[in-house]
N, C-alpha and C positions, 0 to 999 in steps of 0.2 A: 804432839806426832813424831812419829820417826820419819825421816826424809827417806824415801826410797834413793839407793847410793845410781841408782841406772836412771833418775829422772832429769830431765833436759831442763838445767835454769835459766831463765828468762827474765832480761833485765826489763825492766818495765820503766825506765825515765831514757831509755835511749830515744831518738829521733822522734818520732811523733808524741813521745810520750805520755799517749792519754789511753782511751778504754780500747783501742783499737788493738792493742799489745795483748791484751786480755781476751778480746773477740777472737784474734784470727789463732791467739794459739791453742785457748779450747778448744775451737773448730776443729783444727788440726792434728790436737790431742786425741779427739775424740775419732777419728777416722784413722790414725796409725798406730792409735793404742798405744801411745808414748805417754809415760807420765812426765810432768813438769812441775816445777817451781818457780811462782811469779814473784819478783820480787820487787818493791819500788813501786808500786802500782800506782800510775797514774801522777808520777811524780813531777810529771810538766804541766801541770794543771796546778789551779791557784787554789784547789780544794783538791789536794792529792789524796791518793786511797780510795778503796771500794767505794762506789755509790749506788743507791739503790737500782738503778738503771741494769748495772753491771751484777750486781746479787739475785736480780728478779730473772735475768735472761739465764744464768747457769742451775737456779733452782728450776726450770723450765725443761734446760738439758738433762739434768739430771733427773726428770720426772720422765722426759723421752728416750734417753738415751742411756738411762741406767745411770748405779750410784758413782758420786765424784766424793773426792775427799777434799773440803772447802774449808781448805787456811791458806797457808801460802805456798801448798801443792794444791795441782786442779787434775788431779789421776782420773781423768777422762776416758777410763778403760771399758768405754760403753760396750751394752750389752745389744746397741743400735735395734729398738722392739719395732718401731712404727706406732700405726694406729692412728689413736685420734689427739690432739693436744690443744686446751683453749688459754690461751697467755692472755692476763689480763695486763693494766697498768696501760704503757706507751710504746707497747709491741718491739722494744728493743734487742728483743730474742731474735727477732732478723737478721742481727749483724753476728749473729754464730750459727745461723741456718741453713745461710744460702746454697753451701755446699752441702753439709752435711745431712740434708734429707735426701741427697741422691744417692748414699750410702746403706740407707737402712734396708732392712731385709723383707718389708712389702708399703706396699702402697700410703702415705701418710698426708693427714689433714690436717693443717694448722689454722686455727684462727687467734687474730689479735686482734682485740677489745679494747675500747676506751683510747684508741688512738688519735693524733691529730690528722689532718690530709696535710702530713708534711714528712718527709723523709728527709734524712738529715744525709750528706754525701754516701749516702746509703750508703756517710759521715759528711756524705755528699756518697758515704761510704754504701750503703743502703743495703747491705747484705753481705756480710761477709761470708762464714760460713754458706751461707744460703750460696755467695759467688759460689763456693764451693761447690754443693752441690742441691742449693732450693732456691732460692731465689733471693747486696740488703739490694745485696740496697736492694712475699709477706710486706707490709707496706713499712718501708723501712725508715721512719720514724722521724721524726719529732720535733727536734728545735725549732723554733720560729727563725733563725739564725742559717742564711743558706739555705734556704729549703728547695727541696723537688717537691712536687705533687703527689700524690698515690698514684698518679696515672704512669707515672714513669717506669713503675714496676710491669706492667705488662705493655708498656705501647715500646720502651727502648731496652731494658734489663733484659724481659723474656726472651725476645728475639733474637739477642747477641746470646748471650749464656748456651740459648740450645741448638748453637752452631759446636758445642762442646759435646753433643749427642745427649741432652740430658731433657726431660719434658715436665711442665708442670702447669697447672692451670692457676689465674687468680681472678677469684671473684669480691668484686670491691661491694658489698654489702650497703656499709654507711659511710659518709664522710663526717669526719668529729673535726671541728676549727678548734683553736686554741682560745683562750686557756683550757678550755672544758673538755675539750677530746669527744670520746662518745664516738669514734669511726671504728668499724669491723671490717676486716678484712680475710677471706679465706682462701685458703692457698693450700691447693693437693697437689702432692711430689709422686713421681713415679719412679723409684730407685733403678739406678744403673750397674752396669757392670763394672766398667770402666770409662773415665771421660777421653776423646778423643782430641788431639791437638786441634789447632785453629791457625790459619791465617790469615791476616786483616794489614795487609801492606798498600793498598792500591784505593783508595779512596773514590775514585771517582767524583763524577759531575755530582752536584745539590740537583735532587730533580724533582721535589716536593716540600715544601714547606705549609705545616699544617698545626693547629693548635685551637686552644680553648681558656676562653677566658670566663671564668665562675663568679658568680653571687651567691649566698646562701641566707636564710634566716630573714631578718627586717633590713636587710641592704637592697637596693633599687637597683633594678636591672638597667640603668645607665652605665652605673659602674663597668659592668662588665661590656657595654658599649665602647666607654671608654679606655680602657684597657686595651682590648682589642685592636679598636683605632690607631690608639699611639704605638702600640706595636709593630704594626702592618706598615704605617711609614718611617721607622726608625729602621727597618729592613730593608724598604726599599731604598733609602739613599745607598745600598753597597750594594744589593740585588733586584736587578730589576726586569728581569726575563720570568720569573715565575709569579704564577699566582699563588698569595699566598692565603690562605684560608683559615683564620683565628674566628672561631663561632664564637660568641657570645649568649652564656648559660644563664639561665636562673634555676638554680637548683632549688628543690622542693621534698621530692620524697625520699630522696636518698642522702640526707644530709640533716647534719646535728649542729645548732647554734649558729651563730653570726658570721658570717667570713667571706673573703673576697681572696683572689686570686687567678694565674695565669701559665699554663704551660706551652710550650711553642715546640715541636718534632720538626726537622730538619732530616729525609732520607737521600738518599746516594742512588746513584748508580747501580752500585756494587752491594748494594745492602746497609751500608753503617748508616748508623743512627746518633743523632745528637741531640741534646735538649738545652732550655732555656725555662728560668719557672721565677717565680716572685710570689711572695702572698703579701696580702694587702695588710698595713698598718696603721694604727690612730694616728690621723693627722695628716695622712702620707695621700697626694690628691692620686687617682686612680690612673692618670696619664703615665706618671711615674713609674711604677708599678708595673704597666705594659713596656715602658722603655728601659728598666730595667731588665727583663726577663730577655728582651728582643736581645739588649748588649751582650746578654749571657751566650747566649743562644752565638751571635755572630764571632763573639771570643773565640766559641769551640769548635768553629768551621772555618776562620781564618788560617790556621795554621796548617790544616789539609791534612791532620791525622785521621786515625779512623776507629777513635774512639774518643769522647768528650772528658772533660775533666774528673766527670764524675763517676763513670766507668771506669775508667781507668784502675785504680787500684783495686778494685772489684774482681777483675780479670785475673792476678794477681793467682788465687788458690786455685781455680780452676787451671791455669797452667801449669800449676806447680805438682797437681796432682793427675794431670793427662798424659796417656801412654805416646810420647812424643816430641816431635819441637816444635813449638808454638812461635810464631810471631806476630807484632802486632806493633803498627805504626802510632803514634799521639806526640800529642805537640811536648810541653814544657815536663818534664817526670815531676810528679809531685813530692813533697815529701809522706803523704799517706802511702804510693805506691812504693817509695823507698823502704819506710818500716815495714810493708807486705812483703817484700822481698825478702827484709831481712829475717823476719820470721819464718818465712815457707823456708829458707833456707838453711836456719837452725833445724827445724823438727820434720824437713822431709830429704829425699836426695836429691833434688830438682835445683838445675844450677841455672842462673840467671844471667845474661849479660845484656847492658845498656851502651847503641852505639849510636852518635851519632849520625844524621842524614841528609844528604844532603838534595834539595828540593827545586826542581826548577818550578812548580807551580806553584809554590809561595815564597814570598820574602821572609817568614818567620821558620826558625830551625826547629825538624823534629827530629826524632827520635825511634829505632828499632828495639822493641823491648823483644829479646829471644830467651826462650825457656827449654832447655831439655827435664822434660817431665818426668816425675819420678815411676810414674805407669801406675798410681794404685789401683789394686782391685778390691771390689767389692765381695768378701767372702762369702756373702749370704745368698749369692745369686748364681 
């Protein structure tokens, strides 16, 4: 295939060096109409090159957003048709949709089936293009390593990205457990004309901590109670003044397969949200799963930033596309966040700065991520 001379060349080996570069690039290409050429795809991984998760996501993008050239050039000059799409396999498409969907011509319904009850950084990233316009971290999907449960999407991701002016609904039809999957999540997205900037620099006080410890299939209810109790004990060592409500639940009607896990949400007085979660593993005691989730949550609120490590990089695309200046206080800036910024500055007119911030309320360092957004407008509205 002859390369378009105007295509932006993206080096897939830089920084994070994984599938995130492909996902973010494809999403921004769809939105901006820029042709891109990605080389050295996933060169930083032990199994480099395109994986089925990425090719499946690209195929779904083509189905809903229009034709793409799938060689080294991902020409996503998409028609953004909207409508309905049913995505099979493990729902990695959400990585490309988080933002894309908000720039469609009309309302869209996305169904992800056969996914697991896990979202990776929605990679913990859970939601790249979705971040931009839609929803990772849909069920941001799938690996058992560093998991976030599917509840992260409606309980943490949704309220925060709606500050950019977007609206979507998320209906978890069925939860599926690793390795069989079988989960199903339906996301309904309403397109927007443009994204508005956000300012999240004052975390305020933690006012509420709640969560859910769950078991499904043949696993006993006692595991849920043990996870909940262990998590509460761990959090109580640092936060003594709040009532902590982590409900143990036996999932029956809306679960497929056997599994257990826990998600804990902390809310602040200024509307910030943080999460800690863990999934059960064979041979690991339930109390250790509860402790793991609790320690993850505590780590995410100690630094006094306004977003947790999982949401941080997912907001970069929204900031890059918004009209105006966004400012978000975070803890340590992750490599995934740095990578998302790198790609966003290549494919949009957005400009980012990261400034170390002195914080009297925390002994840990915080940073202000500031972005002068590119002000992308949805041409269909």
